[in-house]
Backbone as XML, in Angstrom:
<?xml version="1.0"?>
<chain id="A" units="angstrom">
  <residue number="1" name="MET">
    <atom name="N" x="-1.646" y="-12.182" z="28.751"/>
    <atom name="CA" x="-0.510" y="-11.444" z="28.284"/>
    <atom name="C" x="0.487" y="-11.080" z="29.351"/>
  </residue>
  <residue number="2" name="GLY">
    <atom name="N" x="2.076" y="-11.180" z="28.839"/>
    <atom name="CA" x="2.864" y="-10.832" z="29.981"/>
    <atom name="C" x="3.021" y="-9.609" z="29.830"/>
  </residue>
  <residue number="3" name="ASP">
    <atom name="N" x="4.371" y="-9.180" z="30.456"/>
    <atom name="CA" x="4.810" y="-7.732" z="30.500"/>
    <atom name="C" x="5.835" y="-7.733" z="29.075"/>
  </residue>
  <residue number="4" name="THR">
    <atom name="N" x="5.959" y="-8.780" z="28.391"/>
    <atom name="CA" x="6.821" y="-8.641" z="27.208"/>
    <atom name="C" x="6.129" y="-7.582" z="26.260"/>
  </residue>
  <residue number="5" name="PRO">
    <atom name="N" x="7.147" y="-6.682" z="25.941"/>
    <atom name="CA" x="6.736" y="-5.716" z="24.756"/>
    <atom name="C" x="6.717" y="-6.126" z="23.357"/>
  </residue>
  <residue number="6" name="TYR">
    <atom name="N" x="5.853" y="-5.442" z="22.587"/>
    <atom name="CA" x="5.489" y="-5.805" z="21.199"/>
    <atom name="C" x="7.040" y="-5.688" z="20.456"/>
  </residue>
  <residue number="7" name="VAL">
    <atom name="N" x="7.336" y="-6.720" z="19.823"/>
    <atom name="CA" x="8.427" y="-6.672" z="18.703"/>
    <atom name="C" x="8.060" y="-5.636" z="17.649"/>
  </residue>
  <residue number="8" name="VAL">
    <atom name="N" x="8.626" y="-4.354" z="17.113"/>
    <atom name="CA" x="8.442" y="-3.889" z="16.255"/>
    <atom name="C" x="9.334" y="-3.876" z="15.018"/>
  </residue>
  <residue number="9" name="GLN">
    <atom name="N" x="8.584" y="-4.318" z="14.029"/>
    <atom name="CA" x="9.342" y="-4.572" z="12.777"/>
    <atom name="C" x="9.067" y="-3.614" z="11.676"/>
  </residue>
  <residue number="10" name="LYS">
    <atom name="N" x="9.902" y="-2.913" z="11.068"/>
    <atom name="CA" x="9.628" y="-2.231" z="9.967"/>
    <atom name="C" x="9.051" y="-3.183" z="8.646"/>
  </residue>
  <residue number="11" name="VAL">
    <atom name="N" x="8.032" y="-2.532" z="7.948"/>
    <atom name="CA" x="7.659" y="-3.338" z="6.766"/>
    <atom name="C" x="7.503" y="-2.291" z="5.668"/>
  </residue>
  <residue number="12" name="GLU">
    <atom name="N" x="7.850" y="-2.667" z="4.393"/>
    <atom name="CA" x="7.737" y="-1.914" z="3.296"/>
    <atom name="C" x="7.088" y="-2.936" z="2.109"/>
  </residue>
  <residue number="13" name="TRP">
    <atom name="N" x="6.228" y="-2.460" z="1.333"/>
    <atom name="CA" x="5.584" y="-2.991" z="0.477"/>
    <atom name="C" x="6.082" y="-2.633" z="-1.079"/>
  </residue>
  <residue number="14" name="PHE">
    <atom name="N" x="6.382" y="-3.678" z="-1.807"/>
    <atom name="CA" x="6.843" y="-3.527" z="-3.448"/>
    <atom name="C" x="5.398" y="-4.110" z="-4.079"/>
  </residue>
  <residue number="15" name="GLN">
    <atom name="N" x="5.351" y="-3.573" z="-5.349"/>
    <atom name="CA" x="4.589" y="-4.108" z="-6.150"/>
    <atom name="C" x="5.503" y="-4.949" z="-7.420"/>
  </residue>
  <residue number="16" name="PHE">
    <atom name="N" x="5.340" y="-6.287" z="-7.538"/>
    <atom name="CA" x="5.864" y="-6.763" z="-8.819"/>
    <atom name="C" x="4.835" y="-7.169" z="-9.708"/>
  </residue>
  <residue number="17" name="ARG">
    <atom name="N" x="5.429" y="-7.389" z="-10.808"/>
    <atom name="CA" x="4.251" y="-7.916" z="-12.027"/>
    <atom name="C" x="4.996" y="-8.993" z="-12.497"/>
  </residue>
  <residue number="18" name="ALA">
    <atom name="N" x="4.062" y="-9.941" z="-12.682"/>
    <atom name="CA" x="4.274" y="-11.502" z="-13.228"/>
    <atom name="C" x="4.648" y="-11.174" z="-15.011"/>
  </residue>
  <residue number="19" name="PRO">
    <atom name="N" x="5.164" y="-12.026" z="-15.494"/>
    <atom name="CA" x="5.400" y="-12.063" z="-16.906"/>
    <atom name="C" x="4.004" y="-11.886" z="-17.712"/>
  </residue>
  <residue number="20" name="ASP">
    <atom name="N" x="2.869" y="-12.530" z="-17.030"/>
    <atom name="CA" x="1.606" y="-12.289" z="-17.692"/>
    <atom name="C" x="0.921" y="-11.106" z="-17.449"/>
  </residue>
  <residue number="21" name="GLY">
    <atom name="N" x="1.423" y="-10.024" z="-16.597"/>
    <atom name="CA" x="0.932" y="-8.792" z="-16.373"/>
    <atom name="C" x="0.217" y="-8.709" z="-14.970"/>
  </residue>
  <residue number="22" name="LYS">
    <atom name="N" x="-0.103" y="-9.910" z="-14.594"/>
    <atom name="CA" x="-0.730" y="-9.531" z="-13.067"/>
    <atom name="C" x="0.138" y="-9.214" z="-12.126"/>
  </residue>
  <residue number="23" name="ALA">
    <atom name="N" x="-0.300" y="-8.249" z="-11.115"/>
    <atom name="CA" x="0.553" y="-7.548" z="-10.111"/>
    <atom name="C" x="0.225" y="-8.308" z="-8.972"/>
  </residue>
  <residue number="24" name="PHE">
    <atom name="N" x="1.362" y="-8.282" z="-8.184"/>
    <atom name="CA" x="1.309" y="-8.847" z="-6.515"/>
    <atom name="C" x="2.013" y="-8.196" z="-5.814"/>
  </residue>
  <residue number="25" name="PHE">
    <atom name="N" x="1.901" y="-8.158" z="-4.443"/>
    <atom name="CA" x="2.545" y="-7.335" z="-3.817"/>
    <atom name="C" x="3.762" y="-8.294" z="-2.899"/>
  </residue>
  <residue number="26" name="VAL">
    <atom name="N" x="4.868" y="-7.554" z="-2.439"/>
    <atom name="CA" x="5.785" y="-8.300" z="-1.681"/>
    <atom name="C" x="5.805" y="-7.390" z="-0.317"/>
  </residue>
  <residue number="27" name="MET">
    <atom name="N" x="5.970" y="-8.133" z="0.573"/>
    <atom name="CA" x="6.166" y="-7.493" z="2.133"/>
    <atom name="C" x="7.422" y="-7.801" z="2.337"/>
  </residue>
  <residue number="28" name="VAL">
    <atom name="N" x="8.328" y="-6.770" z="2.390"/>
    <atom name="CA" x="9.452" y="-6.950" z="3.061"/>
    <atom name="C" x="9.739" y="-6.252" z="4.391"/>
  </residue>
  <residue number="29" name="SER">
    <atom name="N" x="10.260" y="-7.132" z="5.415"/>
    <atom name="CA" x="9.966" y="-7.129" z="6.551"/>
    <atom name="C" x="11.475" y="-7.203" z="7.559"/>
  </residue>
  <residue number="30" name="SER">
    <atom name="N" x="11.859" y="-6.260" z="8.494"/>
    <atom name="CA" x="13.047" y="-6.527" z="9.134"/>
    <atom name="C" x="12.745" y="-7.394" z="10.268"/>
  </residue>
  <residue number="31" name="LEU">
    <atom name="N" x="13.721" y="-8.300" z="10.649"/>
    <atom name="CA" x="13.696" y="-9.200" z="11.641"/>
    <atom name="C" x="14.398" y="-8.725" z="12.839"/>
  </residue>
  <residue number="32" name="PRO">
    <atom name="N" x="14.256" y="-9.300" z="14.041"/>
    <atom name="CA" x="15.133" y="-8.654" z="15.313"/>
    <atom name="C" x="16.618" y="-9.008" z="15.141"/>
  </residue>
  <residue number="33" name="ASN">
    <atom name="N" x="16.993" y="-10.168" z="14.387"/>
    <atom name="CA" x="18.464" y="-10.695" z="14.280"/>
    <atom name="C" x="19.059" y="-9.731" z="13.006"/>
  </residue>
  <residue number="34" name="GLY">
    <atom name="N" x="18.471" y="-8.794" z="12.480"/>
    <atom name="CA" x="18.928" y="-7.911" z="11.481"/>
    <atom name="C" x="18.730" y="-8.290" z="10.294"/>
  </residue>
  <residue number="35" name="PHE">
    <atom name="N" x="18.249" y="-9.509" z="9.791"/>
    <atom name="CA" x="18.072" y="-10.085" z="8.618"/>
    <atom name="C" x="16.655" y="-9.632" z="8.136"/>
  </residue>
  <residue number="36" name="PHE">
    <atom name="N" x="16.314" y="-9.655" z="6.963"/>
    <atom name="CA" x="15.231" y="-9.262" z="6.448"/>
    <atom name="C" x="14.449" y="-10.432" z="5.731"/>
  </residue>
  <residue number="37" name="THR">
    <atom name="N" x="13.179" y="-10.311" z="5.722"/>
    <atom name="CA" x="12.284" y="-11.271" z="4.699"/>
    <atom name="C" x="11.688" y="-10.652" z="3.556"/>
  </residue>
  <residue number="38" name="ALA">
    <atom name="N" x="11.473" y="-11.219" z="2.440"/>
    <atom name="CA" x="10.571" y="-10.794" z="1.552"/>
    <atom name="C" x="9.545" y="-11.653" z="1.018"/>
  </residue>
  <residue number="39" name="VAL">
    <atom name="N" x="8.275" y="-11.475" z="1.306"/>
    <atom name="CA" x="7.263" y="-12.653" z="0.983"/>
    <atom name="C" x="6.228" y="-12.020" z="0.077"/>
  </residue>
  <residue number="40" name="PRO">
    <atom name="N" x="6.029" y="-12.905" z="-1.241"/>
    <atom name="CA" x="5.039" y="-12.514" z="-1.785"/>
    <atom name="C" x="3.673" y="-12.552" z="-1.228"/>
  </residue>
  <residue number="41" name="CYS">
    <atom name="N" x="2.659" y="-11.586" z="-1.403"/>
    <atom name="CA" x="1.471" y="-11.562" z="-0.804"/>
    <atom name="C" x="0.332" y="-11.327" z="-1.870"/>
  </residue>
  <residue number="42" name="GLU">
    <atom name="N" x="-0.809" y="-11.857" z="-1.771"/>
    <atom name="CA" x="-1.871" y="-11.583" z="-2.522"/>
    <atom name="C" x="-2.674" y="-11.081" z="-1.582"/>
  </residue>
  <residue number="43" name="VAL">
    <atom name="N" x="-3.167" y="-9.572" z="-1.829"/>
    <atom name="CA" x="-4.021" y="-8.855" z="-0.881"/>
    <atom name="C" x="-5.381" y="-8.582" z="-1.624"/>
  </residue>
  <residue number="44" name="GLN">
    <atom name="N" x="-6.305" y="-8.669" z="-0.862"/>
    <atom name="CA" x="-7.755" y="-8.211" z="-1.553"/>
    <atom name="C" x="-7.797" y="-6.730" z="-1.150"/>
  </residue>
  <residue number="45" name="LEU">
    <atom name="N" x="-7.923" y="-6.179" z="-2.413"/>
    <atom name="CA" x="-8.292" y="-4.450" z="-2.266"/>
    <atom name="C" x="-9.110" y="-4.189" z="-3.390"/>
  </residue>
  <residue number="46" name="THR">
    <atom name="N" x="-9.611" y="-3.018" z="-3.303"/>
    <atom name="CA" x="-10.387" y="-2.415" z="-4.038"/>
    <atom name="C" x="-9.659" y="-1.227" z="-4.526"/>
  </residue>
  <residue number="47" name="LEU">
    <atom name="N" x="-9.279" y="-0.989" z="-5.722"/>
    <atom name="CA" x="-8.973" y="0.097" z="-6.294"/>
    <atom name="C" x="-9.791" y="1.247" z="-6.846"/>
  </residue>
  <residue number="48" name="ALA">
    <atom name="N" x="-9.732" y="2.352" z="-6.488"/>
    <atom name="CA" x="-10.418" y="3.325" z="-6.823"/>
    <atom name="C" x="-10.432" y="3.666" z="-8.369"/>
  </residue>
  <residue number="49" name="ASP">
    <atom name="N" x="-11.590" y="4.442" z="-9.080"/>
    <atom name="CA" x="-11.594" y="4.506" z="-10.269"/>
    <atom name="C" x="-10.208" y="5.280" z="-10.683"/>
  </residue>
  <residue number="50" name="HIS">
    <atom name="N" x="-9.677" y="4.709" z="-12.038"/>
    <atom name="CA" x="-8.266" y="5.373" z="-12.448"/>
    <atom name="C" x="-8.361" y="6.757" z="-12.604"/>
  </residue>
  <residue number="51" name="SER">
    <atom name="N" x="-9.572" y="7.543" z="-12.724"/>
    <atom name="CA" x="-9.450" y="8.953" z="-12.755"/>
    <atom name="C" x="-9.079" y="9.599" z="-11.529"/>
  </residue>
  <residue number="52" name="LEU">
    <atom name="N" x="-9.207" y="8.939" z="-10.605"/>
    <atom name="CA" x="-8.613" y="9.510" z="-8.922"/>
    <atom name="C" x="-7.253" y="9.708" z="-8.859"/>
  </residue>
  <residue number="53" name="MET">
    <atom name="N" x="-6.432" y="8.874" z="-9.725"/>
    <atom name="CA" x="-5.069" y="8.420" z="-9.527"/>
    <atom name="C" x="-4.334" y="9.756" z="-9.689"/>
  </residue>
  <residue number="54" name="ALA">
    <atom name="N" x="-3.488" y="10.180" z="-8.657"/>
    <atom name="CA" x="-2.474" y="11.097" z="-8.872"/>
    <atom name="C" x="-1.064" y="10.762" z="-9.393"/>
  </residue>
  <residue number="55" name="LEU">
    <atom name="N" x="-0.622" y="11.683" z="-10.335"/>
    <atom name="CA" x="0.577" y="11.487" z="-10.938"/>
    <atom name="C" x="1.453" y="12.796" z="-10.713"/>
  </residue>
  <residue number="56" name="ALA">
    <atom name="N" x="2.584" y="12.547" z="-10.205"/>
    <atom name="CA" x="3.510" y="13.598" z="-9.851"/>
    <atom name="C" x="5.108" y="13.289" z="-9.817"/>
  </residue>
  <residue number="57" name="ALA">
    <atom name="N" x="6.035" y="14.082" z="-9.800"/>
    <atom name="CA" x="7.487" y="13.809" z="-9.825"/>
    <atom name="C" x="7.950" y="13.095" z="-8.653"/>
  </residue>
  <residue number="58" name="THR">
    <atom name="N" x="7.235" y="13.403" z="-7.496"/>
    <atom name="CA" x="7.844" y="12.793" z="-6.035"/>
    <atom name="C" x="6.456" y="12.094" z="-5.301"/>
  </residue>
  <residue number="59" name="PRO">
    <atom name="N" x="6.959" y="11.315" z="-4.429"/>
    <atom name="CA" x="5.870" y="10.698" z="-3.465"/>
    <atom name="C" x="5.103" y="11.798" z="-2.830"/>
  </residue>
  <residue number="60" name="ASP">
    <atom name="N" x="5.685" y="12.657" z="-2.231"/>
    <atom name="CA" x="4.919" y="13.665" z="-1.334"/>
    <atom name="C" x="4.110" y="14.505" z="-2.336"/>
  </residue>
  <residue number="61" name="ASP">
    <atom name="N" x="4.455" y="14.895" z="-3.464"/>
    <atom name="CA" x="3.604" y="15.629" z="-4.357"/>
    <atom name="C" x="2.322" y="14.857" z="-4.678"/>
  </residue>
  <residue number="62" name="ALA">
    <atom name="N" x="2.709" y="13.687" z="-5.191"/>
    <atom name="CA" x="1.598" y="12.618" z="-5.583"/>
    <atom name="C" x="0.389" y="12.549" z="-4.272"/>
  </residue>
  <residue number="63" name="VAL">
    <atom name="N" x="0.963" y="12.398" z="-3.157"/>
    <atom name="CA" x="-0.134" y="12.441" z="-2.050"/>
    <atom name="C" x="-0.939" y="13.722" z="-1.652"/>
  </residue>
  <residue number="64" name="ALA">
    <atom name="N" x="0.095" y="14.786" z="-2.135"/>
    <atom name="CA" x="-0.630" y="16.080" z="-1.781"/>
    <atom name="C" x="-1.825" y="15.993" z="-3.134"/>
  </residue>
  <residue number="65" name="GLN">
    <atom name="N" x="-1.366" y="15.868" z="-4.374"/>
    <atom name="CA" x="-2.095" y="15.986" z="-5.216"/>
    <atom name="C" x="-3.486" y="15.197" z="-4.909"/>
  </residue>
  <residue number="66" name="LEU">
    <atom name="N" x="-3.157" y="13.964" z="-4.527"/>
    <atom name="CA" x="-4.549" y="12.693" z="-4.386"/>
    <atom name="C" x="-5.328" y="13.684" z="-3.022"/>
  </residue>
  <residue number="67" name="GLN">
    <atom name="N" x="-4.738" y="14.079" z="-2.248"/>
    <atom name="CA" x="-5.496" y="14.707" z="-0.954"/>
    <atom name="C" x="-6.579" y="15.706" z="-1.819"/>
  </residue>
  <residue number="68" name="SER">
    <atom name="N" x="-5.911" y="16.619" z="-2.623"/>
    <atom name="CA" x="-6.807" y="17.426" z="-3.144"/>
    <atom name="C" x="-7.708" y="17.027" z="-4.119"/>
  </residue>
  <residue number="69" name="THR">
    <atom name="N" x="-7.451" y="16.009" z="-4.589"/>
    <atom name="CA" x="-8.425" y="15.381" z="-5.450"/>
    <atom name="C" x="-9.621" y="14.665" z="-4.822"/>
  </residue>
  <residue number="70" name="LEU">
    <atom name="N" x="-9.320" y="14.280" z="-3.579"/>
    <atom name="CA" x="-9.981" y="13.544" z="-2.723"/>
    <atom name="C" x="-11.067" y="14.299" z="-1.797"/>
  </residue>
  <residue number="71" name="ALA">
    <atom name="N" x="-10.520" y="15.462" z="-1.867"/>
    <atom name="CA" x="-11.150" y="16.603" z="-0.679"/>
    <atom name="C" x="-12.903" y="16.772" z="-0.878"/>
  </residue>
  <residue number="72" name="GLY">
    <atom name="N" x="-13.258" y="16.163" z="0.140"/>
    <atom name="CA" x="-14.782" y="16.708" z="0.049"/>
    <atom name="C" x="-15.654" y="15.424" z="-0.246"/>
  </residue>
  <residue number="73" name="LYS">
    <atom name="N" x="-14.927" y="14.339" z="-0.763"/>
    <atom name="CA" x="-15.506" y="13.257" z="-1.259"/>
    <atom name="C" x="-15.691" y="12.135" z="0.059"/>
  </residue>
  <residue number="74" name="ARG">
    <atom name="N" x="-17.003" y="11.720" z="-0.136"/>
    <atom name="CA" x="-17.288" y="10.673" z="0.868"/>
    <atom name="C" x="-16.820" y="9.451" z="0.625"/>
  </residue>
  <residue number="75" name="HIS">
    <atom name="N" x="-16.479" y="8.225" z="1.301"/>
    <atom name="CA" x="-16.163" y="7.016" z="1.050"/>
    <atom name="C" x="-16.946" y="6.417" z="-0.300"/>
  </residue>
  <residue number="76" name="GLU">
    <atom name="N" x="-18.099" y="6.496" z="-0.047"/>
    <atom name="CA" x="-18.818" y="5.688" z="-1.133"/>
    <atom name="C" x="-18.701" y="6.457" z="-2.502"/>
  </residue>
  <residue number="77" name="GLU">
    <atom name="N" x="-18.025" y="7.612" z="-2.521"/>
    <atom name="CA" x="-18.061" y="8.341" z="-3.821"/>
    <atom name="C" x="-16.690" y="7.779" z="-4.517"/>
  </residue>
  <residue number="78" name="ILE">
    <atom name="N" x="-15.528" y="7.563" z="-3.463"/>
    <atom name="CA" x="-14.286" y="6.974" z="-3.853"/>
    <atom name="C" x="-14.247" y="5.436" z="-4.342"/>
  </residue>
  <residue number="79" name="PHE">
    <atom name="N" x="-15.045" y="4.852" z="-3.500"/>
    <atom name="CA" x="-15.288" y="3.358" z="-3.861"/>
    <atom name="C" x="-16.905" y="3.138" z="-3.814"/>
  </residue>
  <residue number="80" name="PRO">
    <atom name="N" x="-17.402" y="3.423" z="-4.802"/>
    <atom name="CA" x="-18.845" y="3.034" z="-5.084"/>
    <atom name="C" x="-19.229" y="1.576" z="-5.183"/>
  </residue>
  <residue number="81" name="ALA">
    <atom name="N" x="-20.255" y="1.075" z="-4.307"/>
    <atom name="CA" x="-20.711" y="-0.068" z="-4.629"/>
    <atom name="C" x="-20.640" y="-0.869" z="-5.877"/>
  </residue>
  <residue number="82" name="HIS">
    <atom name="N" x="-20.078" y="-2.131" z="-6.043"/>
    <atom name="CA" x="-20.242" y="-2.911" z="-7.023"/>
    <atom name="C" x="-21.509" y="-3.219" z="-7.609"/>
  </residue>
</chain>
């Protein structure tokens, strides 16, 4: 490795839904030249049980509600083995 610093790119994630109802993610990334890329992505993930979902008027409120819902729960309780 040389002394070249890492290039920092801002990345945002969006969820698209195909006409058949299947969801996929789109990663939008800034490029050093000022342009942006948008790339469809299929990401392996495990969703927690629907009962743990937070619903609120703002993103901050949803995160705060989720933190309260998850308080004291172990990872295994949030994502039980299949």
